[in-house]
PDBQT receptor file of N, H, CA, C and O in Angstrom, charges set to zero:
ATOM      1  N   UNK A   1     -17.438 -10.134  30.492  1.00  0.00    +0.000 N 
ATOM      2  CA  UNK A   1     -17.883 -10.870  29.329  1.00  0.00    +0.000 C 
ATOM      3  C   UNK A   1     -19.030 -10.108  28.688  1.00  0.00    +0.000 C 
ATOM      4  O   UNK A   1     -19.968  -9.679  29.361  1.00  0.00    +0.000 OA
ATOM      5  N   UNK A   2     -18.940  -9.951  27.394  1.00  0.00    +0.000 N 
ATOM      6  H   UNK A   2     -18.179 -10.299  26.847  1.00  0.00    +0.000 HD
ATOM      7  CA  UNK A   2     -20.017  -9.347  26.609  1.00  0.00    +0.000 C 
ATOM      8  C   UNK A   2     -20.937 -10.465  26.147  1.00  0.00    +0.000 C 
ATOM      9  O   UNK A   2     -20.470 -11.456  25.586  1.00  0.00    +0.000 OA
ATOM     10  N   UNK A   3     -22.227 -10.321  26.373  1.00  0.00    +0.000 N 
ATOM     11  H   UNK A   3     -22.606  -9.516  26.829  1.00  0.00    +0.000 HD
ATOM     12  CA  UNK A   3     -23.207 -11.328  25.950  1.00  0.00    +0.000 C 
ATOM     13  C   UNK A   3     -24.103 -10.691  24.897  1.00  0.00    +0.000 C 
ATOM     14  O   UNK A   3     -24.711  -9.646  25.133  1.00  0.00    +0.000 OA
ATOM     15  N   UNK A   4     -24.179 -11.330  23.735  1.00  0.00    +0.000 N 
ATOM     16  H   UNK A   4     -23.686 -12.178  23.543  1.00  0.00    +0.000 HD
ATOM     17  CA  UNK A   4     -24.985 -10.825  22.627  1.00  0.00    +0.000 C 
ATOM     18  C   UNK A   4     -25.997 -11.879  22.193  1.00  0.00    +0.000 C 
ATOM     19  O   UNK A   4     -25.756 -13.077  22.340  1.00  0.00    +0.000 OA
ATOM     20  N   UNK A   5     -27.103 -11.439  21.671  1.00  0.00    +0.000 N 
ATOM     21  H   UNK A   5     -27.299 -10.465  21.551  1.00  0.00    +0.000 HD
ATOM     22  CA  UNK A   5     -28.080 -12.339  21.085  1.00  0.00    +0.000 C 
ATOM     23  C   UNK A   5     -28.035 -12.152  19.576  1.00  0.00    +0.000 C 
ATOM     24  O   UNK A   5     -28.149 -11.031  19.080  1.00  0.00    +0.000 OA
ATOM     25  N   UNK A   6     -27.871 -13.239  18.854  1.00  0.00    +0.000 N 
ATOM     26  H   UNK A   6     -27.779 -14.150  19.257  1.00  0.00    +0.000 HD
ATOM     27  CA  UNK A   6     -27.830 -13.220  17.391  1.00  0.00    +0.000 C 
ATOM     28  C   UNK A   6     -28.698 -14.352  16.877  1.00  0.00    +0.000 C 
ATOM     29  O   UNK A   6     -28.900 -15.349  17.569  1.00  0.00    +0.000 OA
ATOM     30  N   UNK A   7     -29.201 -14.206  15.692  1.00  0.00    +0.000 N 
ATOM     31  H   UNK A   7     -29.038 -13.395  15.129  1.00  0.00    +0.000 HD
ATOM     32  CA  UNK A   7     -29.965 -15.248  15.014  1.00  0.00    +0.000 C 
ATOM     33  C   UNK A   7     -29.103 -15.813  13.889  1.00  0.00    +0.000 C 
ATOM     34  O   UNK A   7     -28.047 -15.269  13.564  1.00  0.00    +0.000 OA
ATOM     35  N   UNK A   8     -29.570 -16.910  13.302  1.00  0.00    +0.000 N 
ATOM     36  H   UNK A   8     -30.427 -17.352  13.566  1.00  0.00    +0.000 HD
ATOM     37  CA  UNK A   8     -28.843 -17.507  12.173  1.00  0.00    +0.000 C 
ATOM     38  C   UNK A   8     -28.622 -16.458  11.090  1.00  0.00    +0.000 C 
ATOM     39  O   UNK A   8     -29.500 -15.647  10.797  1.00  0.00    +0.000 OA
ATOM     40  N   UNK A   9     -27.440 -16.494  10.510  1.00  0.00    +0.000 N 
ATOM     41  H   UNK A   9     -26.726 -17.153  10.748  1.00  0.00    +0.000 HD
ATOM     42  CA  UNK A   9     -26.999 -15.583   9.440  1.00  0.00    +0.000 C 
ATOM     43  C   UNK A   9     -26.717 -14.165   9.922  1.00  0.00    +0.000 C 
ATOM     44  O   UNK A   9     -26.541 -13.264   9.102  1.00  0.00    +0.000 OA
ATOM     45  N   UNK A  10     -26.672 -13.951  11.227  1.00  0.00    +0.000 N 
ATOM     46  H   UNK A  10     -26.815 -14.684  11.893  1.00  0.00    +0.000 HD
ATOM     47  CA  UNK A  10     -26.259 -12.655  11.760  1.00  0.00    +0.000 C 
ATOM     48  C   UNK A  10     -24.828 -12.787  12.262  1.00  0.00    +0.000 C 
ATOM     49  O   UNK A  10     -24.384 -13.875  12.627  1.00  0.00    +0.000 OA
ATOM     50  N   UNK A  11     -24.109 -11.664  12.276  1.00  0.00    +0.000 N 
ATOM     51  H   UNK A  11     -24.470 -10.780  11.979  1.00  0.00    +0.000 HD
ATOM     52  CA  UNK A  11     -22.681 -11.684  12.602  1.00  0.00    +0.000 C 
ATOM     53  C   UNK A  11     -22.347 -10.684  13.686  1.00  0.00    +0.000 C 
ATOM     54  O   UNK A  11     -23.133  -9.792  14.003  1.00  0.00    +0.000 OA
ATOM     55  N   UNK A  12     -21.151 -10.855  14.250  1.00  0.00    +0.000 N 
ATOM     56  H   UNK A  12     -20.512 -11.579  13.992  1.00  0.00    +0.000 HD
ATOM     57  CA  UNK A  12     -20.541  -9.851  15.114  1.00  0.00    +0.000 C 
ATOM     58  C   UNK A  12     -19.136  -9.595  14.587  1.00  0.00    +0.000 C 
ATOM     59  O   UNK A  12     -18.525 -10.473  13.978  1.00  0.00    +0.000 OA
ATOM     60  N   UNK A  13     -18.636  -8.410  14.819  1.00  0.00    +0.000 N 
ATOM     61  H   UNK A  13     -19.133  -7.697  15.314  1.00  0.00    +0.000 HD
ATOM     62  CA  UNK A  13     -17.285  -8.035  14.408  1.00  0.00    +0.000 C 
ATOM     63  C   UNK A  13     -16.389  -8.007  15.643  1.00  0.00    +0.000 C 
ATOM     64  O   UNK A  13     -16.791  -7.523  16.702  1.00  0.00    +0.000 OA
ATOM     65  N   UNK A  14     -15.181  -8.526  15.499  1.00  0.00    +0.000 N 
ATOM     66  H   UNK A  14     -14.855  -8.919  14.639  1.00  0.00    +0.000 HD
ATOM     67  CA  UNK A  14     -14.157  -8.425  16.529  1.00  0.00    +0.000 C 
ATOM     68  C   UNK A  14     -13.024  -7.637  15.894  1.00  0.00    +0.000 C 
ATOM     69  O   UNK A  14     -12.353  -8.111  14.978  1.00  0.00    +0.000 OA
ATOM     70  N   UNK A  15     -12.825  -6.430  16.396  1.00  0.00    +0.000 N 
ATOM     71  H   UNK A  15     -13.371  -6.045  17.140  1.00  0.00    +0.000 HD
ATOM     72  CA  UNK A  15     -11.875  -5.541  15.750  1.00  0.00    +0.000 C 
ATOM     73  C   UNK A  15     -12.404  -5.179  14.372  1.00  0.00    +0.000 C 
ATOM     74  O   UNK A  15     -13.613  -5.082  14.163  1.00  0.00    +0.000 OA
ATOM     75  N   UNK A  16     -11.486  -4.982  13.433  1.00  0.00    +0.000 N 
ATOM     76  H   UNK A  16     -10.504  -5.061  13.603  1.00  0.00    +0.000 HD
ATOM     77  CA  UNK A  16     -11.907  -4.601  12.083  1.00  0.00    +0.000 C 
ATOM     78  C   UNK A  16     -11.792  -5.725  11.073  1.00  0.00    +0.000 C 
ATOM     79  O   UNK A  16     -12.219  -5.583   9.928  1.00  0.00    +0.000 OA
ATOM     80  N   UNK A  17     -11.205  -6.867  11.502  1.00  0.00    +0.000 N 
ATOM     81  H   UNK A  17     -10.858  -6.983  12.432  1.00  0.00    +0.000 HD
ATOM     82  CA  UNK A  17     -10.951  -7.901  10.499  1.00  0.00    +0.000 C 
ATOM     83  C   UNK A  17     -11.363  -9.313  10.893  1.00  0.00    +0.000 C 
ATOM     84  O   UNK A  17     -11.022 -10.266  10.192  1.00  0.00    +0.000 OA
ATOM     85  N   UNK A  18     -12.090  -9.471  11.998  1.00  0.00    +0.000 N 
ATOM     86  H   UNK A  18     -12.368  -8.697  12.567  1.00  0.00    +0.000 HD
ATOM     87  CA  UNK A  18     -12.582 -10.799  12.384  1.00  0.00    +0.000 C 
ATOM     88  C   UNK A  18     -14.105 -10.732  12.447  1.00  0.00    +0.000 C 
ATOM     89  O   UNK A  18     -14.678  -9.891  13.139  1.00  0.00    +0.000 OA
ATOM     90  N   UNK A  19     -14.745 -11.634  11.710  1.00  0.00    +0.000 N 
ATOM     91  H   UNK A  19     -14.280 -12.317  11.147  1.00  0.00    +0.000 HD
ATOM     92  CA  UNK A  19     -16.205 -11.696  11.678  1.00  0.00    +0.000 C 
ATOM     93  C   UNK A  19     -16.633 -13.077  12.165  1.00  0.00    +0.000 C 
ATOM     94  O   UNK A  19     -16.151 -14.093  11.664  1.00  0.00    +0.000 OA
ATOM     95  N   UNK A  20     -17.538 -13.111  13.144  1.00  0.00    +0.000 N 
ATOM     96  H   UNK A  20     -17.930 -12.286  13.551  1.00  0.00    +0.000 HD
ATOM     97  CA  UNK A  20     -18.105 -14.363  13.640  1.00  0.00    +0.000 C 
ATOM     98  C   UNK A  20     -19.572 -14.374  13.236  1.00  0.00    +0.000 C 
ATOM     99  O   UNK A  20     -20.335 -13.483  13.609  1.00  0.00    +0.000 OA
ATOM    100  N   UNK A  21     -19.960 -15.395  12.466  1.00  0.00    +0.000 N 
ATOM    101  H   UNK A  21     -19.340 -16.118  12.163  1.00  0.00    +0.000 HD
ATOM    102  CA  UNK A  21     -21.319 -15.490  11.952  1.00  0.00    +0.000 C 
ATOM    103  C   UNK A  21     -21.994 -16.727  12.514  1.00  0.00    +0.000 C 
ATOM    104  O   UNK A  21     -21.406 -17.809  12.531  1.00  0.00    +0.000 OA
ATOM    105  N   UNK A  22     -23.234 -16.568  12.977  1.00  0.00    +0.000 N 
ATOM    106  H   UNK A  22     -23.711 -15.689  12.963  1.00  0.00    +0.000 HD
ATOM    107  CA  UNK A  22     -24.037 -17.704  13.422  1.00  0.00    +0.000 C 
ATOM    108  C   UNK A  22     -24.574 -18.374  12.164  1.00  0.00    +0.000 C 
ATOM    109  O   UNK A  22     -25.350 -17.779  11.416  1.00  0.00    +0.000 OA
ATOM    110  N   UNK A  23     -24.156 -19.616  11.935  1.00  0.00    +0.000 N 
ATOM    111  H   UNK A  23     -23.526 -20.100  12.542  1.00  0.00    +0.000 HD
ATOM    112  CA  UNK A  23     -24.594 -20.340  10.748  1.00  0.00    +0.000 C 
ATOM    113  C   UNK A  23     -25.882 -21.108  10.992  1.00  0.00    +0.000 C 
ATOM    114  O   UNK A  23     -26.759 -21.167  10.130  1.00  0.00    +0.000 OA
ATOM    115  N   UNK A  24     -25.986 -21.702  12.195  1.00  0.00    +0.000 N 
ATOM    116  H   UNK A  24     -25.274 -21.655  12.895  1.00  0.00    +0.000 HD
ATOM    117  CA  UNK A  24     -27.137 -22.556  12.470  1.00  0.00    +0.000 C 
ATOM    118  C   UNK A  24     -27.284 -22.719  13.973  1.00  0.00    +0.000 C 
ATOM    119  O   UNK A  24     -26.297 -22.796  14.704  1.00  0.00    +0.000 OA
ATOM    120  N   UNK A  25     -28.517 -22.768  14.415  1.00  0.00    +0.000 N 
ATOM    121  H   UNK A  25     -29.319 -22.705  13.821  1.00  0.00    +0.000 HD
ATOM    122  CA  UNK A  25     -28.829 -23.088  15.807  1.00  0.00    +0.000 C 
ATOM    123  C   UNK A  25     -29.731 -24.308  15.776  1.00  0.00    +0.000 C 
ATOM    124  O   UNK A  25     -30.812 -24.279  15.188  1.00  0.00    +0.000 OA
ATOM    125  N   UNK A  26     -29.275 -25.390  16.418  1.00  0.00    +0.000 N 
ATOM    126  H   UNK A  26     -28.397 -25.414  16.895  1.00  0.00    +0.000 HD
ATOM    127  CA  UNK A  26     -30.048 -26.635  16.433  1.00  0.00    +0.000 C 
ATOM    128  C   UNK A  26     -30.024 -27.189  17.847  1.00  0.00    +0.000 C 
ATOM    129  O   UNK A  26     -29.003 -27.713  18.293  1.00  0.00    +0.000 OA
ATOM    130  N   UNK A  27     -31.132 -27.079  18.547  1.00  0.00    +0.000 N 
ATOM    131  H   UNK A  27     -31.961 -26.654  18.184  1.00  0.00    +0.000 HD
ATOM    132  CA  UNK A  27     -31.190 -27.545  19.929  1.00  0.00    +0.000 C 
ATOM    133  C   UNK A  27     -30.218 -26.757  20.781  1.00  0.00    +0.000 C 
ATOM    134  O   UNK A  27     -30.287 -25.529  20.836  1.00  0.00    +0.000 OA
ATOM    135  N   UNK A  28     -29.308 -27.461  21.449  1.00  0.00    +0.000 N 
ATOM    136  H   UNK A  28     -29.252 -28.459  21.404  1.00  0.00    +0.000 HD
ATOM    137  CA  UNK A  28     -28.330 -26.794  22.318  1.00  0.00    +0.000 C 
ATOM    138  C   UNK A  28     -26.981 -26.598  21.632  1.00  0.00    +0.000 C 
ATOM    139  O   UNK A  28     -25.986 -26.314  22.298  1.00  0.00    +0.000 OA
ATOM    140  N   UNK A  29     -26.939 -26.749  20.305  1.00  0.00    +0.000 N 
ATOM    141  H   UNK A  29     -27.748 -26.980  19.765  1.00  0.00    +0.000 HD
ATOM    142  CA  UNK A  29     -25.704 -26.539  19.561  1.00  0.00    +0.000 C 
ATOM    143  C   UNK A  29     -25.825 -25.338  18.639  1.00  0.00    +0.000 C 
ATOM    144  O   UNK A  29     -26.871 -25.088  18.039  1.00  0.00    +0.000 OA
ATOM    145  N   UNK A  30     -24.732 -24.606  18.543  1.00  0.00    +0.000 N 
ATOM    146  H   UNK A  30     -23.882 -24.808  19.030  1.00  0.00    +0.000 HD
ATOM    147  CA  UNK A  30     -24.666 -23.447  17.666  1.00  0.00    +0.000 C 
ATOM    148  C   UNK A  30     -23.469 -23.641  16.737  1.00  0.00    +0.000 C 
ATOM    149  O   UNK A  30     -22.364 -23.919  17.203  1.00  0.00    +0.000 OA
ATOM    150  N   UNK A  31     -23.675 -23.499  15.441  1.00  0.00    +0.000 N 
ATOM    151  H   UNK A  31     -24.572 -23.274  15.062  1.00  0.00    +0.000 HD
ATOM    152  CA  UNK A  31     -22.575 -23.578  14.471  1.00  0.00    +0.000 C 
ATOM    153  C   UNK A  31     -22.167 -22.159  14.131  1.00  0.00    +0.000 C 
ATOM    154  O   UNK A  31     -22.997 -21.332  13.756  1.00  0.00    +0.000 OA
ATOM    155  N   UNK A  32     -20.871 -21.886  14.268  1.00  0.00    +0.000 N 
ATOM    156  H   UNK A  32     -20.196 -22.558  14.573  1.00  0.00    +0.000 HD
ATOM    157  CA  UNK A  32     -20.327 -20.565  13.995  1.00  0.00    +0.000 C 
ATOM    158  C   UNK A  32     -19.367 -20.631  12.829  1.00  0.00    +0.000 C 
ATOM    159  O   UNK A  32     -18.641 -21.611  12.665  1.00  0.00    +0.000 OA
ATOM    160  N   UNK A  33     -19.365 -19.598  12.030  1.00  0.00    +0.000 N 
ATOM    161  H   UNK A  33     -19.955 -18.802  12.163  1.00  0.00    +0.000 HD
ATOM    162  CA  UNK A  33     -18.362 -19.427  10.982  1.00  0.00    +0.000 C 
ATOM    163  C   UNK A  33     -17.487 -18.252  11.368  1.00  0.00    +0.000 C 
ATOM    164  O   UNK A  33     -17.996 -17.218  11.802  1.00  0.00    +0.000 OA
ATOM    165  N   UNK A  34     -16.190 -18.393  11.218  1.00  0.00    +0.000 N 
ATOM    166  H   UNK A  34     -15.777 -19.233  10.866  1.00  0.00    +0.000 HD
ATOM    167  CA  UNK A  34     -15.257 -17.340  11.608  1.00  0.00    +0.000 C 
ATOM    168  C   UNK A  34     -14.415 -16.962  10.397  1.00  0.00    +0.000 C 
ATOM    169  O   UNK A  34     -13.762 -17.808   9.786  1.00  0.00    +0.000 OA
ATOM    170  N   UNK A  35     -14.444 -15.691  10.065  1.00  0.00    +0.000 N 
ATOM    171  H   UNK A  35     -14.975 -15.004  10.561  1.00  0.00    +0.000 HD
ATOM    172  CA  UNK A  35     -13.617 -15.163   8.989  1.00  0.00    +0.000 C 
ATOM    173  C   UNK A  35     -12.552 -14.289   9.630  1.00  0.00    +0.000 C 
ATOM    174  O   UNK A  35     -12.861 -13.314  10.315  1.00  0.00    +0.000 OA
ATOM    175  N   UNK A  36     -11.290 -14.650   9.398  1.00  0.00    +0.000 N 
ATOM    176  H   UNK A  36     -11.040 -15.442   8.842  1.00  0.00    +0.000 HD
ATOM    177  CA  UNK A  36     -10.179 -13.913   9.998  1.00  0.00    +0.000 C 
ATOM    178  C   UNK A  36      -8.989 -13.966   9.047  1.00  0.00    +0.000 C 
ATOM    179  O   UNK A  36      -8.888 -14.878   8.227  1.00  0.00    +0.000 OA
ATOM    180  N   UNK A  37      -8.095 -13.000   9.151  1.00  0.00    +0.000 N 
ATOM    181  H   UNK A  37      -8.176 -12.258   9.817  1.00  0.00    +0.000 HD
ATOM    182  CA  UNK A  37      -6.887 -13.049   8.321  1.00  0.00    +0.000 C 
ATOM    183  C   UNK A  37      -6.059 -14.293   8.662  1.00  0.00    +0.000 C 
ATOM    184  O   UNK A  37      -6.140 -14.813   9.775  1.00  0.00    +0.000 OA
ATOM    185  N   UNK A  38      -5.279 -14.755   7.713  1.00  0.00    +0.000 N 
ATOM    186  H   UNK A  38      -5.214 -14.332   6.809  1.00  0.00    +0.000 HD
ATOM    187  CA  UNK A  38      -4.442 -15.943   7.950  1.00  0.00    +0.000 C 
ATOM    188  C   UNK A  38      -3.454 -15.742   9.094  1.00  0.00    +0.000 C 
ATOM    189  O   UNK A  38      -2.985 -16.712   9.690  1.00  0.00    +0.000 OA
ATOM    190  N   UNK A  39      -3.142 -14.499   9.397  1.00  0.00    +0.000 N 
ATOM    191  H   UNK A  39      -3.523 -13.711   8.912  1.00  0.00    +0.000 HD
ATOM    192  CA  UNK A  39      -2.195 -14.219  10.482  1.00  0.00    +0.000 C 
ATOM    193  C   UNK A  39      -2.809 -14.394  11.870  1.00  0.00    +0.000 C 
ATOM    194  O   UNK A  39      -2.092 -14.343  12.869  1.00  0.00    +0.000 OA
ATOM    195  N   UNK A  40      -4.122 -14.598  11.945  1.00  0.00    +0.000 N 
ATOM    196  H   UNK A  40      -4.704 -14.639  11.132  1.00  0.00    +0.000 HD
ATOM    197  CA  UNK A  40      -4.813 -14.772  13.221  1.00  0.00    +0.000 C 
ATOM    198  C   UNK A  40      -5.105 -16.260  13.406  1.00  0.00    +0.000 C 
ATOM    199  O   UNK A  40      -5.802 -16.869  12.594  1.00  0.00    +0.000 OA
ATOM    200  N   UNK A  41      -4.566 -16.841  14.482  1.00  0.00    +0.000 N 
ATOM    201  H   UNK A  41      -4.000 -16.346  15.141  1.00  0.00    +0.000 HD
ATOM    202  CA  UNK A  41      -4.856 -18.242  14.790  1.00  0.00    +0.000 C 
ATOM    203  C   UNK A  41      -6.250 -18.342  15.392  1.00  0.00    +0.000 C 
ATOM    204  O   UNK A  41      -6.614 -17.560  16.270  1.00  0.00    +0.000 OA
ATOM    205  N   UNK A  42      -7.034 -19.316  14.911  1.00  0.00    +0.000 N 
ATOM    206  H   UNK A  42      -6.738 -19.951  14.197  1.00  0.00    +0.000 HD
ATOM    207  CA  UNK A  42      -8.373 -19.568  15.438  1.00  0.00    +0.000 C 
ATOM    208  C   UNK A  42      -8.436 -21.039  15.819  1.00  0.00    +0.000 C 
ATOM    209  O   UNK A  42      -8.271 -21.912  14.968  1.00  0.00    +0.000 OA
ATOM    210  N   UNK A  43      -8.678 -21.317  17.107  1.00  0.00    +0.000 N 
ATOM    211  H   UNK A  43      -8.812 -20.607  17.799  1.00  0.00    +0.000 HD
ATOM    212  CA  UNK A  43      -8.744 -22.691  17.612  1.00  0.00    +0.000 C 
ATOM    213  C   UNK A  43      -9.920 -22.828  18.558  1.00  0.00    +0.000 C 
ATOM    214  O   UNK A  43     -10.344 -21.851  19.175  1.00  0.00    +0.000 OA
ATOM    215  N   UNK A  44     -10.448 -24.039  18.676  1.00  0.00    +0.000 N 
ATOM    216  H   UNK A  44     -10.103 -24.833  18.175  1.00  0.00    +0.000 HD
ATOM    217  CA  UNK A  44     -11.379 -24.329  19.766  1.00  0.00    +0.000 C 
ATOM    218  C   UNK A  44     -10.583 -24.223  21.062  1.00  0.00    +0.000 C 
ATOM    219  O   UNK A  44      -9.374 -24.458  21.073  1.00  0.00    +0.000 OA
ATOM    220  N   UNK A  45     -11.253 -23.872  22.146  1.00  0.00    +0.000 N 
ATOM    221  H   UNK A  45     -12.235 -23.680  22.137  1.00  0.00    +0.000 HD
ATOM    222  CA  UNK A  45     -10.548 -23.647  23.412  1.00  0.00    +0.000 C 
ATOM    223  C   UNK A  45      -9.746 -24.865  23.859  1.00  0.00    +0.000 C 
ATOM    224  O   UNK A  45      -8.607 -24.719  24.302  1.00  0.00    +0.000 OA
ATOM    225  N   UNK A  46     -10.321 -26.067  23.752  1.00  0.00    +0.000 N 
ATOM    226  H   UNK A  46     -11.247 -26.185  23.392  1.00  0.00    +0.000 HD
ATOM    227  CA  UNK A  46      -9.611 -27.257  24.225  1.00  0.00    +0.000 C 
ATOM    228  C   UNK A  46      -8.353 -27.520  23.397  1.00  0.00    +0.000 C 
ATOM    229  O   UNK A  46      -7.364 -28.019  23.934  1.00  0.00    +0.000 OA
ATOM    230  N   UNK A  47      -8.369 -27.199  22.123  1.00  0.00    +0.000 N 
ATOM    231  H   UNK A  47      -9.172 -26.794  21.687  1.00  0.00    +0.000 HD
ATOM    232  CA  UNK A  47      -7.184 -27.348  21.280  1.00  0.00    +0.000 C 
ATOM    233  C   UNK A  47      -6.144 -26.303  21.663  1.00  0.00    +0.000 C 
ATOM    234  O   UNK A  47      -4.954 -26.608  21.744  1.00  0.00    +0.000 OA
ATOM    235  N   UNK A  48      -6.586 -25.083  21.897  1.00  0.00    +0.000 N 
ATOM    236  H   UNK A  48      -7.552 -24.836  21.831  1.00  0.00    +0.000 HD
ATOM    237  CA  UNK A  48      -5.692 -24.005  22.304  1.00  0.00    +0.000 C 
ATOM    238  C   UNK A  48      -4.966 -24.368  23.598  1.00  0.00    +0.000 C 
ATOM    239  O   UNK A  48      -3.753 -24.185  23.702  1.00  0.00    +0.000 OA
ATOM    240  N   UNK A  49      -5.702 -24.879  24.579  1.00  0.00    +0.000 N 
ATOM    241  H   UNK A  49      -6.687 -25.028  24.494  1.00  0.00    +0.000 HD
ATOM    242  CA  UNK A  49      -5.096 -25.266  25.864  1.00  0.00    +0.000 C 
ATOM    243  C   UNK A  49      -4.065 -26.369  25.644  1.00  0.00    +0.000 C 
ATOM    244  O   UNK A  49      -2.981 -26.320  26.225  1.00  0.00    +0.000 OA
ATOM    245  N   UNK A  50      -4.381 -27.350  24.825  1.00  0.00    +0.000 N 
ATOM    246  H   UNK A  50      -5.261 -27.389  24.353  1.00  0.00    +0.000 HD
ATOM    247  CA  UNK A  50      -3.444 -28.437  24.525  1.00  0.00    +0.000 C 
ATOM    248  C   UNK A  50      -2.171 -27.895  23.880  1.00  0.00    +0.000 C 
ATOM    249  O   UNK A  50      -1.066 -28.300  24.241  1.00  0.00    +0.000 OA
ATOM    250  N   UNK A  51      -2.330 -26.986  22.934  1.00  0.00    +0.000 N 
ATOM    251  H   UNK A  51      -3.228 -26.658  22.642  1.00  0.00    +0.000 HD
ATOM    252  CA  UNK A  51      -1.162 -26.395  22.273  1.00  0.00    +0.000 C 
ATOM    253  C   UNK A  51      -0.307 -25.600  23.263  1.00  0.00    +0.000 C 
ATOM    254  O   UNK A  51       0.921 -25.663  23.207  1.00  0.00    +0.000 OA
ATOM    255  N   UNK A  52      -0.945 -24.857  24.164  1.00  0.00    +0.000 N 
ATOM    256  H   UNK A  52      -1.943 -24.806  24.210  1.00  0.00    +0.000 HD
ATOM    257  CA  UNK A  52      -0.211 -24.081  25.155  1.00  0.00    +0.000 C 
ATOM    258  C   UNK A  52       0.571 -24.997  26.093  1.00  0.00    +0.000 C 
ATOM    259  O   UNK A  52       1.727 -24.717  26.411  1.00  0.00    +0.000 OA
ATOM    260  N   UNK A  53      -0.042 -26.074  26.530  1.00  0.00    +0.000 N 
ATOM    261  H   UNK A  53      -0.980 -26.302  26.271  1.00  0.00    +0.000 HD
ATOM    262  CA  UNK A  53       0.640 -27.028  27.418  1.00  0.00    +0.000 C 
ATOM    263  C   UNK A  53       1.823 -27.664  26.707  1.00  0.00    +0.000 C 
ATOM    264  O   UNK A  53       2.871 -27.876  27.318  1.00  0.00    +0.000 OA
ATOM    265  N   UNK A  54       1.670 -27.973  25.416  1.00  0.00    +0.000 N 
ATOM    266  H   UNK A  54       0.819 -27.801  24.920  1.00  0.00    +0.000 HD
ATOM    267  CA  UNK A  54       2.773 -28.564  24.657  1.00  0.00    +0.000 C 
ATOM    268  C   UNK A  54       3.911 -27.573  24.525  1.00  0.00    +0.000 C 
ATOM    269  O   UNK A  54       5.074 -27.971  24.592  1.00  0.00    +0.000 OA
ATOM    270  N   UNK A  55       3.617 -26.294  24.340  1.00  0.00    +0.000 N 
ATOM    271  H   UNK A  55       2.673 -25.970  24.286  1.00  0.00    +0.000 HD
ATOM    272  CA  UNK A  55       4.657 -25.249  24.264  1.00  0.00    +0.000 C 
ATOM    273  C   UNK A  55       5.406 -25.142  25.581  1.00  0.00    +0.000 C 
ATOM    274  O   UNK A  55       6.632 -25.027  25.599  1.00  0.00    +0.000 OA
ATOM    275  N   UNK A  56       4.659 -25.181  26.693  1.00  0.00    +0.000 N 
ATOM    276  H   UNK A  56       3.664 -25.275  26.678  1.00  0.00    +0.000 HD
ATOM    277  CA  UNK A  56       5.273 -25.037  28.015  1.00  0.00    +0.000 C 
ATOM    278  C   UNK A  56       6.187 -26.203  28.349  1.00  0.00    +0.000 C 
ATOM    279  O   UNK A  56       7.214 -26.024  29.004  1.00  0.00    +0.000 OA
ATOM    280  N   UNK A  57       5.814 -27.404  27.898  1.00  0.00    +0.000 N 
ATOM    281  H   UNK A  57       4.980 -27.549  27.366  1.00  0.00    +0.000 HD
ATOM    282  CA  UNK A  57       6.598 -28.582  28.259  1.00  0.00    +0.000 C 
ATOM    283  C   UNK A  57       7.811 -28.788  27.352  1.00  0.00    +0.000 C 
ATOM    284  O   UNK A  57       8.655 -29.634  27.647  1.00  0.00    +0.000 OA
ATOM    285  N   UNK A  58       7.913 -28.041  26.266  1.00  0.00    +0.000 N 
ATOM    286  H   UNK A  58       7.227 -27.354  26.027  1.00  0.00    +0.000 HD
ATOM    287  CA  UNK A  58       9.069 -28.234  25.370  1.00  0.00    +0.000 C 
ATOM    288  C   UNK A  58      10.139 -27.212  25.606  1.00  0.00    +0.000 C 
ATOM    289  O   UNK A  58      11.173 -27.235  24.937  1.00  0.00    +0.000 OA
TER     290      UNK A  58
């Protein structure tokens, strides 16, 4: 796992076309903005797991 420190309004790049930007840090919550091509699915982990389980059961 890569661990990075970023402040609000700073970003990281994933590959050449995905940008993750820290929008706000408030207490123990961090708001992130993700810019990615429409061909890249972006989900919260719990939603992703639910979708995978639904695929497996069908």
